[in-house]
C-alpha positions as CSV (number, residue, x, y, z in Angstrom):
1,M,0.1,0.0,0.0
2,A,3.0,2.2,-0.3
3,Y,1.7,4.0,-3.3
4,L,-1.5,4.7,-1.7
5,E,0.6,6.8,0.8
6,R,0.9,10.4,0.4
7,S,4.4,10.8,2.3
8,S,7.6,8.9,1.2
9,P,8.4,6.3,3.6
10,T,12.1,6.5,3.3
11,L,12.3,10.1,3.6
12,K,10.4,10.2,6.6
13,E,12.3,7.7,8.4
14,T,15.4,9.5,7.5
15,L,14.2,12.6,8.6
16,L,13.0,11.1,12.1
17,K,16.3,9.4,12.4
18,I,18.5,12.9,12.1
19,Y,15.5,14.6,14.3
20,R,15.8,12.1,17.0
21,A,19.7,11.7,16.7
22,E,20.9,12.4,20.4
23,K,24.4,13.1,18.7
24,P,25.1,15.1,15.3
25,I,25.2,12.5,12.4
26,E,26.3,13.1,9.0
27,I,24.0,11.8,6.1
28,D,24.4,12.2,2.3
29,Q,21.9,10.0,0.9
30,H,20.4,9.6,-2.8
31,F,17.4,7.1,-3.3
32,Y,14.8,6.3,-5.7
33,E,11.4,5.1,-5.1
34,F,8.9,3.6,-7.4
35,G,11.6,3.9,-10.3
36,S,10.7,7.5,-11.1
37,I,10.9,9.9,-7.8
38,Q,14.2,10.4,-6.8
39,Y,15.6,12.1,-3.2
40,H,18.7,13.6,-2.1
41,I,19.4,14.0,1.6
42,K,22.4,16.0,2.9
43,C,23.0,17.2,6.6
44,S,26.5,17.7,8.5
45,V,27.7,17.6,11.6
46,L,29.0,21.3,11.2
47,D,25.4,22.3,11.2
48,T,23.2,20.2,13.0
49,N,19.7,22.1,12.6
50,I,20.2,22.4,9.0
51,V,18.8,19.4,6.5
52,Y,18.9,19.9,2.6
53,V,16.0,17.7,1.1
54,S,15.8,17.7,-3.1
55,T,13.6,15.7,-5.1
56,S,12.7,15.4,-8.6
57,T,10.5,13.2,-10.6
58,L,10.4,11.4,-14.4
59,L,6.6,12.5,-14.6
60,E,6.3,13.2,-18.2
61,T,3.1,15.6,-19.1
62,Q,2.1,16.8,-22.5
63,G,-0.3,19.3,-23.9
64,I,-0.7,22.0,-20.8
65,V,1.7,21.3,-18.2
66,T,5.7,20.2,-18.7
67,S,7.3,18.1,-16.0
68,K,10.0,20.7,-15.2
69,E,7.3,23.2,-13.9
70,I,6.3,24.1,-10.5
71,L,3.4,26.1,-10.1
72,S,3.7,29.3,-7.9
73,A,0.7,28.1,-5.7
74,T,2.4,24.7,-5.4
75,Y,5.6,26.5,-3.8
76,E,2.8,28.6,-1.3
77,V,1.7,25.3,-0.1
78,I,5.3,23.7,0.4
79,K,6.1,26.7,2.5
80,N,2.7,26.7,4.6
81,I,3.6,22.9,5.5
82,A,5.5,24.4,8.2
83,V,6.1,28.3,8.7
84,G,9.4,29.1,9.9
85,V,10.9,25.6,9.1
86,I,11.2,24.8,5.6
87,D,12.9,27.6,3.2
88,I,12.8,27.0,-0.5
89,V,16.4,27.0,-1.9
90,D,16.8,28.8,-5.7
91,P,18.2,27.6,-7.6
92,P,17.4,24.1,-6.7
93,R,20.5,21.3,-6.5
94,L,21.7,20.3,-10.1
95,G,19.7,17.5,-11.7
96,F,16.8,18.2,-9.0
97,Q,13.3,20.4,-9.6
98,L,13.1,21.2,-6.0
99,T,15.5,21.6,-2.7
100,L,14.2,22.5,0.7
101,K,16.3,23.7,3.7
102,I,14.8,22.4,6.9
103,H,15.5,24.1,10.4
104,L,15.5,21.5,12.6
105,D,15.6,23.8,15.5
106,N,12.2,25.2,14.6
107,I,10.3,21.7,14.8
108,P,8.7,21.3,18.5
109,R,10.7,19.3,21.0
110,G,9.7,18.0,24.1
111,K,13.1,19.0,25.7
112,G,13.2,22.3,27.3
113,K,9.5,22.3,28.9
114,H,10.3,20.2,31.8
115,M,11.4,23.0,34.1
116,L,8.4,24.8,33.3
117,F,5.9,22.5,34.1
118,Y,7.2,19.7,35.9
119,M,6.6,21.9,39.3
120,F,2.8,21.8,38.7
121,S,2.6,18.2,38.0
122,P,4.7,15.1,36.5
123,A,1.7,14.3,34.3
124,T,1.3,18.0,32.5
125,Y,5.0,17.7,31.5
126,I,4.2,14.0,30.1
127,L,1.3,15.5,28.1
128,I,3.4,18.5,26.7
129,L,6.1,16.1,25.8
130,T,3.8,14.1,24.1
131,L,2.1,16.9,22.2
132,S,5.5,18.3,21.1
133,A,6.5,14.7,19.8
134,A,3.4,14.5,17.8
135,E,3.7,18.0,16.1
136,A,7.0,17.1,14.9
137,I,6.2,13.9,13.7
138,K,3.1,15.6,12.1
139,I,5.4,18.5,10.5
140,I,8.0,15.7,9.2
141,T,5.4,13.7,7.6
142,R,4.4,16.6,5.7
143,I,7.4,17.1,4.5
144,S,7.8,14.0,3.3
145,E,4.6,14.4,1.2
146,I,6.6,17.0,-0.9
147,Q,6.1,14.7,-4.2
148,A,2.4,13.9,-3.5
149,I,2.0,17.9,-3.3
150,I,4.0,18.5,-6.5
151,L,2.3,15.5,-8.8
152,S,-1.2,16.6,-7.0
153,S,-0.5,20.0,-8.1
154,Q,0.1,19.4,-11.9
155,L,-2.7,17.3,-12.4
156,K,-4.9,19.8,-10.6
157,E,-3.9,22.5,-12.7
158,M,-4.6,20.0,-15.6
159,L,-8.0,19.4,-14.8
160,K,-8.9,23.0,-13.9
161,R,-8.2,24.2,-17.2
162,L,-9.9,21.5,-18.7
163,N,-12.8,22.0,-16.8
164,F,-12.9,25.8,-17.3
165,Q,-12.1,25.4,-21.0
166,D,-15.5,25.6,-23.1
167,D,-16.4,23.3,-26.0
168,S,-15.3,25.8,-28.7
169,Q,-11.9,25.8,-27.2
170,A,-11.5,22.3,-26.6
171,M,-12.5,22.3,-30.5
172,N,-10.3,24.4,-31.3
173,N,-7.3,22.5,-29.4
174,N,-8.3,19.2,-31.4
175,N,-9.1,17.9,-28.1
176,R,-5.2,16.9,-27.9
177,P,-5.0,14.4,-24.8
178,V,-2.5,14.9,-22.0
179,R,-0.1,12.3,-21.8
180,I,0.5,11.7,-17.8
181,V,3.4,9.4,-16.5
182,Y,3.5,9.2,-12.8
183,H,5.2,5.4,-12.9
184,P,7.6,4.8,-15.8
185,S,5.4,2.3,-18.1
186,E,2.3,3.3,-16.7
187,P,1.4,6.4,-18.5
188,F,-2.7,7.7,-18.8
189,Y,-4.2,10.2,-20.6
190,V,-6.4,13.1,-19.8
191,F,-8.8,14.8,-22.5
192,R,-11.8,17.2,-22.4
193,Q,-14.9,16.3,-24.0
194,A,-18.6,17.9,-23.6
195,E,-19.7,18.6,-20.5
196,K,-16.9,16.1,-19.0
197,I,-13.1,15.1,-18.6
198,T,-12.2,11.6,-19.4
199,A,-9.3,10.0,-18.1
200,V,-8.1,6.7,-19.6
201,F,-6.2,4.2,-18.3
202,P,-4.0,1.8,-20.6
203,M,-4.3,-1.6,-18.4
204,N,-0.9,-4.1,-19.1
205,F,0.1,-7.0,-16.9
206,K,2.8,-9.7,-17.3
207,D,1.1,-12.8,-15.6
208,N,-2.0,-14.3,-17.3
209,S,-3.5,-14.7,-13.9
210,D,-3.3,-11.2,-12.8
211,V,-5.0,-10.4,-16.2
212,V,-7.8,-12.5,-15.5
213,I,-8.5,-11.1,-12.0
214,A,-8.3,-7.5,-13.5
215,M,-10.7,-8.2,-16.1
216,S,-12.9,-9.4,-13.7
217,F,-12.2,-6.5,-11.5
218,F,-12.8,-4.1,-14.2
219,Q,-16.5,-5.8,-15.2
220,E,-17.2,-5.2,-11.1
221,L,-16.4,-1.5,-11.4
222,V,-18.6,-0.8,-14.6
223,E,-21.4,-2.8,-13.2
224,L,-20.9,-0.7,-9.7
225,G,-21.0,2.5,-11.2
226,S,-24.1,1.8,-13.3
227,Q,-26.2,1.7,-10.3
228,K,-28.6,4.3,-9.4
229,E,-26.7,4.6,-5.7
230,M,-23.1,5.4,-7.6
231,G,-24.8,8.1,-9.6
232,K,-22.4,10.6,-8.1
233,A,-19.4,8.8,-8.4
234,P,-17.4,9.1,-12.1
235,Q,-19.0,6.9,-14.5
236,C,-16.5,3.9,-15.2
237,S,-16.3,2.1,-18.7
238,W,-13.9,-0.5,-20.1
239,S,-13.1,-1.3,-24.0
240,P,-10.8,-3.7,-25.5
241,V,-9.9,-0.8,-27.8
242,P,-8.4,2.7,-27.3
243,P,-11.2,5.5,-27.6
244,F,-10.4,7.3,-31.1
245,Q,-9.1,10.4,-29.0
246,L,-6.0,8.5,-28.5
247,R,-5.1,8.3,-32.1
248,G,-1.8,9.3,-33.2
249,E,-0.5,8.3,-29.6
250,P,2.6,6.2,-29.0
251,V,2.0,2.6,-30.3
252,H,3.3,0.9,-27.2
253,D,1.1,2.9,-24.8
254,L,-1.8,1.7,-26.5
255,T,-0.4,-1.8,-27.0
256,T,-2.6,-3.6,-23.7
257,N,-3.4,-6.9,-22.8
258,A,-6.4,-6.1,-20.7
259,G,-7.8,-3.3,-22.3
260,F,-8.8,0.3,-21.2
261,V,-10.3,1.7,-18.1
262,S,-11.9,4.9,-18.8
263,F,-13.4,7.4,-16.0
264,D,-15.7,10.4,-16.5
265,I,-14.8,13.3,-14.6
266,T,-17.7,16.1,-14.2
267,S,-17.4,19.4,-13.1
268,R,-18.7,18.2,-9.7
269,H,-15.5,16.0,-9.3
270,V,-13.3,18.9,-9.5
271,E,-15.2,21.4,-7.3
272,G,-13.6,22.3,-3.8
273,K,-12.3,19.8,-1.6
274,R,-13.5,17.1,-4.0
275,L,-10.7,18.0,-6.1
276,D,-8.0,16.6,-3.8
277,K,-9.7,13.4,-4.0
278,T,-10.4,13.1,-7.3
279,V,-6.8,13.9,-8.3
280,W,-5.6,11.3,-5.8
281,N,-7.6,8.8,-7.0
282,L,-6.7,9.3,-10.5
283,L,-2.7,9.0,-9.7
284,N,-3.1,5.7,-7.7
285,F,-5.6,4.1,-9.7
286,Y,-2.9,1.6,-11.1
287,A,-1.4,1.3,-7.5
288,Y,-5.2,0.4,-6.3
289,V,-5.6,-2.2,-9.0
290,K,-2.1,-3.9,-8.3
291,Y,-3.1,-4.0,-4.6
292,H,-6.4,-5.4,-5.4
293,I,-4.9,-8.1,-7.4
294,K,-2.6,-9.1,-5.0
295,C,-5.0,-9.4,-2.6
296,S,-7.2,-11.5,-4.6
297,R,-4.3,-14.0,-5.4
298,G,-3.7,-14.0,-1.8
299,Y,-7.1,-14.9,-0.8
300,I,-7.1,-17.9,-3.6
301,Q,-3.9,-19.1,-2.4
302,R,-5.5,-19.2,1.1
303,R,-8.6,-21.1,-0.1
304,M,-6.5,-23.4,-2.0
305,R,-4.5,-24.3,0.9
306,K,-7.6,-24.9,3.1
307,R,-9.1,-27.2,0.4
308,M,-6.1,-29.3,-0.1
309,D,-5.9,-29.8,3.7
310,S,-9.5,-30.5,3.9
311,L,-9.0,-33.5,1.1
312,V,-5.9,-34.8,2.7
313,K,-7.7,-35.2,6.2
314,V,-10.2,-37.2,4.2
315,V,-7.7,-39.0,2.3
């Protein structure tokens, strides 16, 4: 389920390690997550209160926002994660989209409260200490979500622009699809149609058994979406062939063994707080399908083992 988490597990773990260290530690770490997101963390024993975090992604987009752009609104969101704790370094570290300067001394700590509160009650001191630690973890977790913020902001901007673009503008732009790559080899497309935005996911799987499970899952999605109770959810459809709007796109994107899953996003799905949820669900649809397949395989294997045990007892 790591893909469905907004925070980077490795980044969060490393920042907490630096924050909780009793002695100054030297770290110069470069790592990748999910094959497309890279991070660099650097801290020095010469300045124990400063940590530099750089990040970039191989996310590619075509049509509206380029992968190298970070919107000004995104910078503001990142700055407001923890005012006084984060500075954005300009220019960023070579080869990265964004570099943050983190002031650890401005993150709340339990230490230093003891003399002020212990004289009233030991329990009061423990409470303050716990609250400070919880606040620190919350701030570090939010810092670990910087890539989710960047990627979500890019897709948010696309959906906003496509949503506010009238049909005549869409026709003038020839309904050019926007190709988004959140993870290598797993692109999806977003394009404008009359009164809706359509997101199309080409589905490919290595194992034939995964194809069977996925196809069953897609059929359930389509059937569930057609029910009256799900009328407010984005309409889901499946097709063995790509929609005609994707003609001219790379052949390797459109060569699939599990067809194409499409979701129709209307204006109500990108209004207010719904926009965040819609964007995150789209970015993680591939991850959710993989998670469903993994759980289904585990369930089938458990049933098979249970059945085998019962047959052995009979014999």
